[in-house]
MDAnalysis code that builds the backbone (N, CA, C; Angstrom):
import MDAnalysis as mda
import numpy as np

u = mda.Universe.empty(573, n_residues=191, atom_resindex=np.repeat(np.arange(191), 3), trajectory=True)
u.add_TopologyAttr("name", ["N", "CA", "C"] * 191)
u.add_TopologyAttr("resid", np.arange(1, 192))
u.add_TopologyAttr("resname", ["MET", "ALA", "ASN", "THR", "LYS", "PRO", "GLY", "GLU", "ARG", "LYS", "LEU", "GLN", "ILE", "LEU", "GLN", "THR", "LEU", "ALA", "GLU", "MET", "LEU", "GLU", "HIS", "PRO", "LYS", "GLY", "GLU", "LYS", "VAL", "THR", "THR", "ALA", "ALA", "LEU", "ALA", "ALA", "LYS", "LEU", "GLU", "VAL", "SER", "GLU", "ALA", "ALA", "LEU", "TYR", "ARG", "HIS", "PHE", "ALA", "SER", "LYS", "ALA", "GLN", "MET", "PHE", "GLU", "GLY", "LEU", "ILE", "GLU", "PHE", "ILE", "GLU", "SER", "THR", "VAL", "PHE", "GLY", "LEU", "ILE", "ASN", "GLN", "ILE", "ASN", "GLU", "GLN", "GLN", "GLU", "ASN", "GLY", "LEU", "SER", "GLN", "ALA", "GLN", "ALA", "ILE", "ALA", "GLY", "MET", "LEU", "LEU", "ASN", "PHE", "ALA", "GLU", "ARG", "ASN", "PRO", "GLY", "MET", "THR", "ARG", "VAL", "LEU", "ILE", "GLY", "ASP", "ALA", "LEU", "VAL", "ASN", "GLU", "ASP", "GLU", "ARG", "LEU", "GLN", "LEU", "ARG", "MET", "ASN", "GLN", "PHE", "ILE", "GLU", "ARG", "VAL", "GLU", "MET", "ALA", "LEU", "ARG", "GLN", "SER", "LEU", "ARG", "LEU", "ALA", "ALA", "THR", "GLN", "GLY", "GLN", "ALA", "SER", "GLU", "ALA", "GLU", "ALA", "VAL", "THR", "ARG", "ALA", "GLY", "MET", "ILE", "THR", "SER", "LEU", "VAL", "VAL", "GLY", "ARG", "TRP", "HIS", "ARG", "PHE", "ALA", "LYS", "SER", "GLY", "PHE", "LYS", "GLN", "SER", "PRO", "THR", "ASP", "ASN", "VAL", "PRO", "ALA", "GLN", "LEU", "ALA", "ILE", "LEU", "LEU", "GLY"])
u.atoms.positions = np.array([
    [83.073, 213.970, 64.675],
    [83.384, 212.801, 65.471],
    [82.108, 212.166, 66.024],
    [80.977, 212.567, 65.509],
    [79.720, 212.011, 65.998],
    [79.640, 210.520, 65.692],
    [78.901, 209.824, 66.516],
    [78.662, 208.388, 66.341],
    [79.924, 207.528, 66.434],
    [80.899, 207.989, 67.178],
    [82.080, 207.152, 67.389],
    [82.187, 206.831, 68.863],
    [82.772, 205.680, 69.140],
    [82.957, 205.251, 70.519],
    [84.098, 206.041, 71.153],
    [84.101, 206.182, 72.488],
    [85.143, 206.959, 73.152],
    [86.571, 206.544, 72.783],
    [86.855, 205.252, 72.734],
    [88.202, 204.799, 72.363],
    [88.550, 205.188, 70.941],
    [87.556, 205.143, 70.063],
    [87.759, 205.543, 68.669],
    [88.024, 207.035, 68.572],
    [87.334, 207.806, 69.376],
    [87.536, 209.262, 69.361],
    [88.954, 209.613, 69.795],
    [89.406, 208.948, 70.831],
    [90.775, 209.176, 71.309],
    [91.779, 208.879, 70.206],
    [91.588, 207.758, 69.541],
    [92.472, 207.360, 68.451],
    [92.393, 208.376, 67.313],
    [91.192, 208.824, 67.002],
    [90.988, 209.819, 65.948],
    [91.735, 211.118, 66.281],
    [91.691, 211.532, 67.529],
    [92.395, 212.747, 67.956],
    [93.896, 212.559, 67.767],
    [94.423, 211.410, 68.203],
    [95.860, 211.148, 68.076],
    [96.287, 211.052, 66.616],
    [95.477, 210.395, 65.787],
    [95.805, 210.284, 64.360],
    [95.833, 211.664, 63.703],
    [94.884, 212.500, 64.051],
    [94.826, 213.845, 63.480],
    [96.011, 214.671, 63.962],
    [96.366, 214.539, 65.224],
    [97.542, 215.235, 65.748],
    [98.790, 214.799, 64.986],
    [98.959, 213.498, 64.784],
    [100.117, 212.984, 64.040],
    [100.120, 213.522, 62.609],
    [98.945, 213.577, 61.967],
    [98.848, 214.123, 60.606],
    [99.252, 215.590, 60.577],
    [98.816, 216.343, 61.572],
    [99.162, 217.765, 61.624],
    [100.673, 217.958, 61.789],
    [101.320, 217.027, 62.480],
    [102.767, 217.120, 62.683],
    [103.542, 216.813, 61.402],
    [102.865, 216.266, 60.400],
    [103.509, 215.976, 59.126],
    [103.754, 217.233, 58.310],
    [103.282, 218.353, 58.772],
    [103.449, 219.625, 58.063],
    [104.323, 220.549, 58.896],
    [105.644, 220.296, 58.888],
    [106.539, 221.034, 59.777],
    [106.577, 222.533, 59.511],
    [106.250, 222.951, 58.299],
    [106.277, 224.381, 58.012],
    [104.888, 225.007, 58.131],
    [103.938, 224.194, 58.515],
    [102.571, 224.677, 58.672],
    [102.402, 225.424, 59.983],
    [101.176, 225.694, 60.306],
    [100.901, 226.425, 61.538],
    [101.244, 225.584, 62.770],
    [101.462, 226.279, 63.883],
    [101.764, 225.607, 65.140],
    [100.577, 224.710, 65.513],
    [100.896, 223.538, 66.031],
    [99.832, 222.615, 66.427],
    [99.320, 223.051, 67.795],
    [98.148, 223.628, 67.779],
    [97.492, 224.057, 69.015],
    [96.233, 223.218, 69.195],
    [95.715, 223.240, 70.406],
    [94.470, 222.502, 70.621],
    [93.344, 223.138, 69.806],
    [93.394, 224.457, 69.614],
    [92.365, 225.127, 68.803],
    [92.438, 224.646, 67.354],
    [93.663, 224.549, 66.797],
    [93.834, 224.083, 65.417],
    [93.425, 222.610, 65.297],
    [93.785, 221.819, 66.307],
    [93.420, 220.394, 66.307],
    [91.908, 220.237, 66.358],
    [91.255, 221.002, 67.233],
    [89.791, 220.946, 67.345],
    [89.139, 221.363, 66.029],
    [89.662, 222.414, 65.404],
    [89.101, 222.880, 64.131],
    [89.239, 221.803, 63.050],
    [90.388, 221.158, 63.012],
    [90.624, 220.102, 62.012],
    [89.641, 218.935, 62.214],
    [89.344, 218.640, 63.468],
    [88.412, 217.554, 63.787],
    [86.947, 218.003, 63.742],
    [86.757, 219.324, 63.583],
    [85.418, 219.916, 63.573],
    [84.673, 219.661, 64.882],
    [85.381, 219.858, 65.990],
    [84.795, 219.772, 67.330],
    [85.274, 220.970, 68.139],
    [84.732, 221.118, 69.322],
    [85.181, 222.193, 70.205],
    [86.427, 221.725, 70.970],
    [87.192, 222.686, 71.480],
    [88.343, 222.324, 72.312],
    [87.881, 221.544, 73.531],
    [86.700, 221.900, 74.045],
    [86.159, 221.196, 75.209],
    [85.980, 219.705, 74.895],
    [85.620, 219.392, 73.648],
    [85.453, 217.984, 73.256],
    [86.781, 217.250, 73.323],
    [87.868, 217.941, 72.967],
    [89.197, 217.321, 73.073],
    [89.517, 217.004, 74.524],
    [89.200, 217.957, 75.391],
    [89.539, 217.812, 76.802],
    [88.657, 216.800, 77.532],
    [87.620, 216.327, 76.881],
    [86.852, 215.228, 77.469],
    [87.632, 213.916, 77.342],
    [88.561, 213.876, 76.390],
    [89.350, 212.663, 76.145],
    [90.776, 212.748, 76.676],
    [91.300, 213.957, 76.735],
    [92.665, 214.185, 77.216],
    [92.650, 215.387, 78.149],
    [93.306, 215.255, 79.282],
    [93.317, 216.335, 80.270],
    [94.137, 217.530, 79.799],
    [95.087, 217.291, 78.893],
    [95.963, 218.368, 78.432],
    [96.557, 218.009, 77.079],
    [97.187, 218.992, 76.450],
    [97.888, 218.742, 75.189],
    [99.061, 217.798, 75.449],
    [99.706, 217.944, 76.605],
    [100.815, 217.047, 76.966],
    [100.329, 215.598, 77.003],
    [99.118, 215.386, 77.492],
    [98.572, 214.028, 77.546],
    [98.329, 213.478, 76.126],
    [98.012, 214.361, 75.190],
    [97.850, 213.929, 73.804],
    [99.200, 213.457, 73.259],
    [100.251, 214.235, 73.535],
    [101.582, 213.835, 73.094],
    [102.022, 212.542, 73.778],
    [101.642, 212.373, 75.038],
    [101.948, 211.118, 75.730],
    [101.288, 209.939, 75.017],
    [100.103, 210.153, 74.497],
    [99.417, 209.113, 73.733],
    [100.210, 208.726, 72.488],
    [100.774, 209.732, 71.802],
    [101.611, 209.446, 70.632],
    [102.881, 208.701, 71.046],
    [103.474, 209.130, 72.143],
    [104.707, 208.491, 72.624],
    [104.417, 207.038, 73.009],
    [103.297, 206.801, 73.665],
    [102.924, 205.424, 74.026],
    [102.760, 204.560, 72.785],
    [102.174, 205.135, 71.719],
    [102.033, 204.407, 70.468],
    [103.415, 204.063, 69.899],
    [104.305, 205.051, 69.886],
    [105.668, 204.838, 69.375],
    [106.362, 203.746, 70.179],
    [106.330, 203.868, 71.497],
    [107.010, 202.895, 72.360],
    [106.459, 201.485, 72.160],
    [105.147, 201.343, 72.200],
    [104.582, 199.992, 72.094],
    [104.849, 199.396, 70.719],
    [104.779, 200.203, 69.667],
    [105.037, 199.703, 68.322],
    [106.499, 199.302, 68.164],
    [107.407, 200.217, 68.485],
    [108.833, 199.969, 68.269],
    [109.343, 198.814, 69.123],
    [109.018, 198.807, 70.407],
    [109.548, 197.739, 71.253],
    [108.855, 196.403, 70.982],
    [107.612, 196.450, 70.528],
    [106.953, 195.220, 70.079],
    [107.666, 194.648, 68.862],
    [108.054, 195.511, 67.933],
    [108.774, 195.061, 66.736],
    [110.180, 194.576, 67.083],
    [110.842, 195.239, 68.024],
    [112.175, 194.783, 68.457],
    [112.069, 193.378, 69.043],
    [111.060, 193.142, 69.856],
    [110.858, 191.800, 70.434],
    [110.627, 190.766, 69.342],
    [109.827, 191.123, 68.328],
    [109.589, 190.204, 67.211],
    [110.888, 189.890, 66.475],
    [111.682, 190.922, 66.218],
    [112.961, 190.734, 65.525],
    [113.846, 189.790, 66.328],
    [113.934, 190.029, 67.629],
    [114.791, 189.194, 68.478],
    [114.321, 187.741, 68.524],
    [113.004, 187.539, 68.460],
    [112.466, 186.177, 68.460],
    [112.706, 185.473, 67.128],
    [112.643, 186.230, 66.044],
    [112.746, 185.631, 64.709],
    [114.188, 185.478, 64.228],
    [115.079, 186.313, 64.717],
    [116.480, 186.296, 64.280],
    [117.363, 185.757, 65.394],
    [118.060, 184.685, 65.135],
    [118.978, 184.143, 66.140],
    [120.354, 184.793, 66.036],
    [120.662, 185.342, 64.877],
    [121.960, 185.947, 64.615],
    [121.989, 187.385, 65.161],
    [122.941, 187.682, 66.055],
    [123.024, 188.998, 66.693],
    [123.225, 190.144, 65.719],
    [124.092, 189.967, 64.726],
    [124.326, 191.034, 63.738],
    [123.069, 191.278, 62.908],
    [122.377, 190.205, 62.561],
    [121.130, 190.337, 61.800],
    [120.073, 191.068, 62.632],
    [120.040, 190.792, 63.934],
    [119.109, 191.500, 64.822],
    [119.392, 192.996, 64.795],
    [120.657, 193.369, 64.988],
    [121.025, 194.790, 65.027],
    [120.674, 195.472, 63.710],
    [120.979, 194.815, 62.609],
    [120.674, 195.378, 61.295],
    [119.158, 195.528, 61.110],
    [118.388, 194.523, 61.507],
    [116.934, 194.567, 61.374],
    [116.323, 195.646, 62.274],
    [116.860, 195.803, 63.476],
    [116.349, 196.834, 64.392],
    [116.579, 198.214, 63.798],
    [117.788, 198.474, 63.306],
    [118.091, 199.782, 62.709],
    [117.187, 200.031, 61.504],
    [117.028, 199.028, 60.652],
    [116.160, 199.186, 59.486],
    [114.720, 199.456, 59.874],
    [114.242, 198.746, 60.885],
    [112.866, 198.942, 61.342],
    [112.669, 200.363, 61.864],
    [113.631, 200.878, 62.632],
    [113.521, 202.230, 63.181],
    [113.439, 203.275, 62.069],
    [114.211, 203.081, 61.011],
    [114.204, 204.022, 59.901],
    [112.926, 203.884, 59.074],
    [112.475, 202.666, 58.872],
    [111.212, 202.452, 58.151],
    [110.030, 203.015, 58.931],
    [110.053, 202.861, 60.264],
    [108.983, 203.407, 61.097],
    [108.873, 204.911, 60.875],
    [110.020, 205.591, 60.877],
    [110.020, 207.042, 60.669],
    [109.480, 207.393, 59.283],
    [109.932, 206.656, 58.278],
    [109.507, 206.948, 56.908],
    [107.997, 206.786, 56.750],
    [107.427, 205.793, 57.426],
    [105.982, 205.548, 57.326],
    [105.166, 206.483, 58.220],
    [105.827, 207.099, 59.204],
    [105.125, 207.937, 60.187],
    [105.836, 209.278, 60.354],
    [105.777, 210.128, 59.314],
    [106.537, 211.385, 59.389],
    [106.181, 212.251, 60.606],
    [104.897, 212.325, 60.938],
    [104.506, 213.126, 62.107],
    [105.134, 212.598, 63.386],
    [105.197, 211.287, 63.495],
    [105.810, 210.653, 64.675],
    [107.320, 210.934, 64.717],
    [107.927, 211.104, 63.544],
    [109.356, 211.407, 63.492],
    [109.637, 212.715, 64.210],
    [108.746, 213.680, 64.078],
    [108.930, 214.962, 64.777],
    [108.832, 214.782, 66.292],
    [108.092, 213.785, 66.731],
    [108.043, 213.461, 68.162],
    [109.346, 212.761, 68.554],
    [109.797, 211.801, 67.722],
    [111.026, 211.056, 68.008],
    [112.225, 211.979, 68.213],
    [112.341, 213.013, 67.379],
    [113.504, 213.905, 67.484],
    [113.260, 215.081, 68.429],
    [112.057, 215.180, 68.962],
    [111.763, 216.222, 69.942],
    [111.257, 217.526, 69.361],
    [111.241, 217.676, 68.034],
    [110.752, 218.912, 67.402],
    [109.347, 219.265, 67.855],
    [108.478, 218.267, 67.866],
    [107.077, 218.503, 68.200],
    [106.886, 218.759, 69.693],
    [107.932, 218.497, 70.477],
    [107.810, 218.613, 71.931],
    [108.357, 219.937, 72.472],
    [108.926, 220.752, 71.578],
    [109.429, 222.059, 71.992],
    [108.251, 222.861, 72.544],
    [108.454, 223.523, 73.640],
    [107.422, 224.322, 74.321],
    [106.321, 223.479, 74.956],
    [106.540, 222.154, 75.027],
    [105.598, 221.276, 75.714],
    [106.203, 220.903, 77.062],
    [105.514, 220.092, 77.820],
    [105.998, 219.671, 79.131],
    [107.361, 218.986, 79.010],
    [108.302, 219.382, 79.851],
    [109.673, 218.866, 79.829],
    [109.736, 217.345, 79.972],
    [108.799, 216.767, 80.696],
    [108.822, 215.328, 80.909],
    [108.627, 214.548, 79.612],
    [108.017, 215.170, 78.606],
    [107.833, 214.496, 77.318],
    [109.183, 214.282, 76.635],
    [110.027, 215.313, 76.658],
    [111.355, 215.179, 76.051],
    [112.193, 214.183, 76.848],
    [112.075, 214.199, 78.160],
    [112.797, 213.223, 78.983],
    [112.372, 211.800, 78.621],
    [111.103, 211.626, 78.370],
    [110.604, 210.297, 78.007],
    [111.164, 209.850, 76.652],
    [111.272, 210.797, 75.705],
    [111.849, 210.438, 74.404],
    [113.349, 210.143, 74.559],
    [114.027, 210.848, 75.441],
    [115.441, 210.554, 75.700],
    [115.589, 209.130, 76.242],
    [114.696, 208.745, 77.149],
    [114.712, 207.375, 77.689],
    [114.413, 206.358, 76.593],
    [113.532, 206.717, 75.679],
    [113.202, 205.841, 74.554],
    [114.477, 205.561, 73.738],
    [115.228, 206.611, 73.426],
    [116.467, 206.453, 72.645],
    [117.456, 205.582, 73.420],
    [117.555, 205.778, 74.725],
    [118.454, 204.954, 75.545],
    [118.038, 203.480, 75.494],
    [116.742, 203.225, 75.536],
    [116.246, 201.839, 75.473],
    [116.530, 201.207, 74.110],
    [116.411, 202.008, 73.045],
    [116.726, 201.527, 71.700],
    [118.203, 201.144, 71.638],
    [119.056, 202.020, 72.155],
    [120.497, 201.739, 72.151],
    [120.808, 200.486, 72.967],
    [120.107, 200.301, 74.070],
    [120.304, 199.111, 74.899],
    [119.918, 197.844, 74.128],
    [118.842, 197.924, 73.355],
    [118.427, 196.774, 72.541],
    [119.487, 196.442, 71.499],
    [120.061, 197.473, 70.893],
    [121.133, 197.254, 69.912],
    [122.360, 196.654, 70.593],
    [122.675, 197.150, 71.775],
    [123.818, 196.638, 72.541],
    [123.639, 195.147, 72.840],
    [122.422, 194.763, 73.227],
    [122.153, 193.349, 73.524],
    [122.345, 192.483, 72.283],
    [121.886, 192.974, 71.136],
    [122.056, 192.211, 69.893],
    [123.535, 192.077, 69.547],
    [124.294, 193.134, 69.750],
    [125.717, 193.095, 69.418],
    [126.510, 192.247, 70.420],
    [126.051, 192.205, 71.658],
    [126.682, 191.302, 72.629],
    [126.394, 189.853, 72.260],
    [125.190, 189.601, 71.780],
    [124.847, 188.268, 71.296],
    [125.759, 187.904, 70.121],
    [125.963, 188.857, 69.213],
    [126.852, 188.625, 68.068],
    [128.261, 188.286, 68.546],
    [128.693, 188.918, 69.636],
    [130.030, 188.633, 70.190],
    [130.093, 187.199, 70.711],
    [129.029, 186.740, 71.354],
    [129.028, 185.361, 71.857],
    [128.976, 184.359, 70.709],
    [128.512, 184.823, 69.543],
    [128.440, 183.967, 68.360],
    [129.715, 184.067, 67.515],
    [130.699, 184.840, 68.027],
    [131.971, 184.982, 67.324],
    [131.916, 185.894, 66.111],
    [130.897, 186.741, 66.030],
    [130.740, 187.624, 64.869],
    [131.200, 189.055, 65.120],
    [131.451, 189.385, 66.350],
    [131.822, 190.755, 66.684],
    [132.620, 190.732, 67.977],
    [133.201, 191.860, 68.271],
    [133.985, 191.993, 69.495],
    [133.089, 192.465, 70.634],
    [133.172, 191.803, 71.769],
    [132.409, 192.201, 72.965],
    [132.764, 193.636, 73.347],
    [134.053, 193.961, 73.252],
    [134.524, 195.296, 73.643],
    [133.923, 196.387, 72.759],
    [133.603, 196.046, 71.521],
    [133.072, 197.050, 70.586],
    [131.542, 197.128, 70.600],
    [130.866, 196.251, 71.291],
    [129.400, 196.212, 71.268],
    [128.791, 197.551, 71.684],
    [129.282, 198.119, 72.772],
    [128.737, 199.386, 73.273],
    [129.001, 200.507, 72.271],
    [130.223, 200.549, 71.733],
    [130.597, 201.599, 70.784],
    [129.768, 201.494, 69.513],
    [129.655, 200.280, 68.980],
    [128.880, 200.093, 67.749],
    [127.401, 200.418, 67.966],
    [126.859, 200.027, 69.105],
    [125.451, 200.335, 69.403],
    [125.240, 201.852, 69.430],
    [126.184, 202.574, 70.020],
    [126.103, 204.034, 70.059],
    [126.182, 204.641, 68.663],
    [127.058, 204.096, 67.834],
    [127.202, 204.606, 66.466],
    [125.946, 204.341, 65.636],
    [125.383, 203.155, 65.781],
    [124.160, 202.829, 65.031],
    [123.003, 203.711, 65.503],
    [122.906, 203.915, 66.813],
    [121.853, 204.783, 67.356],
    [122.021, 206.196, 66.804],
    [123.255, 206.681, 66.767],
    [123.514, 208.024, 66.226],
    [123.153, 208.105, 64.748],
    [123.453, 207.053, 64.000],
    [123.078, 207.018, 62.584],
    [121.556, 207.123, 62.447],
    [120.833, 206.332, 63.219],
    [119.371, 206.323, 63.138],
    [118.804, 207.694, 63.514],
    [119.243, 208.241, 64.634],
    [118.728, 209.542, 65.084],
    [119.092, 210.631, 64.068],
    [120.298, 210.567, 63.531],
    [120.707, 211.532, 62.509],
    [119.835, 211.439, 61.269],
    [119.507, 210.217, 60.870],
    [118.629, 210.021, 59.715],
    [117.229, 210.560, 59.992],
    [116.738, 210.349, 61.224],
    [115.432, 210.913, 61.588],
    [115.452, 212.430, 61.458],
    [116.515, 213.054, 61.984],
    [116.635, 214.520, 61.926],
    [116.653, 215.002, 60.477],
    [117.473, 214.379, 59.658],
    [117.591, 214.794, 58.261],
    [116.253, 214.648, 57.542],
    [115.545, 213.571, 57.820],
    [114.228, 213.345, 57.225],
    [113.273, 214.469, 57.612],
    [113.194, 214.778, 58.893],
    [112.287, 215.832, 59.359],
    [112.709, 217.207, 58.853],
    [114.000, 217.502, 58.912],
    [114.491, 218.827, 58.524],
    [114.418, 219.062, 57.022],
    [114.326, 217.989, 56.240],
    [114.187, 218.137, 54.790],
    [112.716, 218.270, 54.394],
    [111.848, 218.404, 55.381],
    [110.413, 218.457, 55.087],
    [109.898, 217.101, 54.627],
    [110.557, 216.039, 55.110],
    [110.204, 214.646, 54.818],
    [110.481, 214.273, 53.355],
    [111.447, 214.958, 52.758],
    [111.813, 214.652, 51.372],
    [113.005, 213.695, 51.299],
    [113.956, 213.823, 52.210],
    [115.151, 212.978, 52.202],
    [114.847, 211.694, 52.971],
    [114.733, 210.602, 52.258],
    [114.361, 209.327, 52.875],
    [115.387, 208.898, 53.918],
    [114.912, 208.482, 55.088],
    [115.858, 208.030, 56.116],
    [116.510, 206.692, 55.779],
    [115.977, 205.993, 54.797],
    [116.501, 204.665, 54.462],
    [117.503, 204.683, 53.304],
    [117.720, 205.840, 52.661],
    [118.653, 205.920, 51.536],
    [120.053, 205.465, 51.931],
    [120.590, 204.504, 51.211],
    [121.965, 204.028, 51.357],
    [122.293, 203.454, 52.741],
    [121.288, 203.159, 53.532],
    [121.531, 202.657, 54.884],
    [122.163, 201.264, 54.906],
    [121.757, 200.335, 54.057],
    [122.395, 199.012, 54.134],
    [123.925, 199.092, 54.036],
    [124.426, 199.922, 53.141],
    [125.878, 200.061, 52.992],
    [126.501, 200.676, 54.246],
    [125.848, 201.668, 54.817],
    [126.367, 202.310, 56.027],
    [126.342, 201.339, 57.210],
    [125.264, 200.594, 57.332],
    [125.188, 199.608, 58.423],
    [126.238, 198.509, 58.252],
    [126.487, 198.139, 57.013],
    [127.519, 197.116, 56.756],
    [128.877, 197.577, 57.279],
    [129.168, 198.846, 57.117],
    [130.428, 199.397, 57.628],
    [130.431, 199.388, 59.148],
    [129.320, 199.822, 59.767],
    [129.236, 199.886, 61.234],
    [129.229, 198.501, 61.877],
    [128.691, 197.518, 61.158],
    [128.594, 196.171, 61.718],
    [129.730, 195.258, 61.277],
    [130.539, 195.740, 60.299],
    [131.598, 194.916, 59.714],
    [132.732, 194.575, 60.615],
])
């Protein structure tokens, strides 16, 4: 990590941590293993992050800012509520497919034995995602495309589909694509 700026080093640490999480059957991700992979001392890691939990918080912040930034873009670009919900679900599944290590954070696998507040934060993330879907489906109801009464139920079902797909992707060792056959399934949930 020589000759890199502090912000770059932090990013490098987070990228390496995410890469290590892509190997679910590999060794446990420890600060010692992370330091070895980066070819630095553990002390060098702690110059950038006070704890391993803070490293995971960095990954969670990346997930949150990316996903909610994309949700905002979808909402700005799509006026149709059903199209928004479909695009949000697709984006969430594509995000996981492109970021397998982050998927283990999304489903909490990577957070086992870590600070409890990290899992609570991911639970809040899922609640916020469901709320975004609910808003899109309520918009669809005002556009005469869906039932207002079903907006909450459908948002919950779509969220469950997405989270289930994330789990299956991670548990298959990232072999089972989270996007397989999703358009047809979403059509049923949004129909």
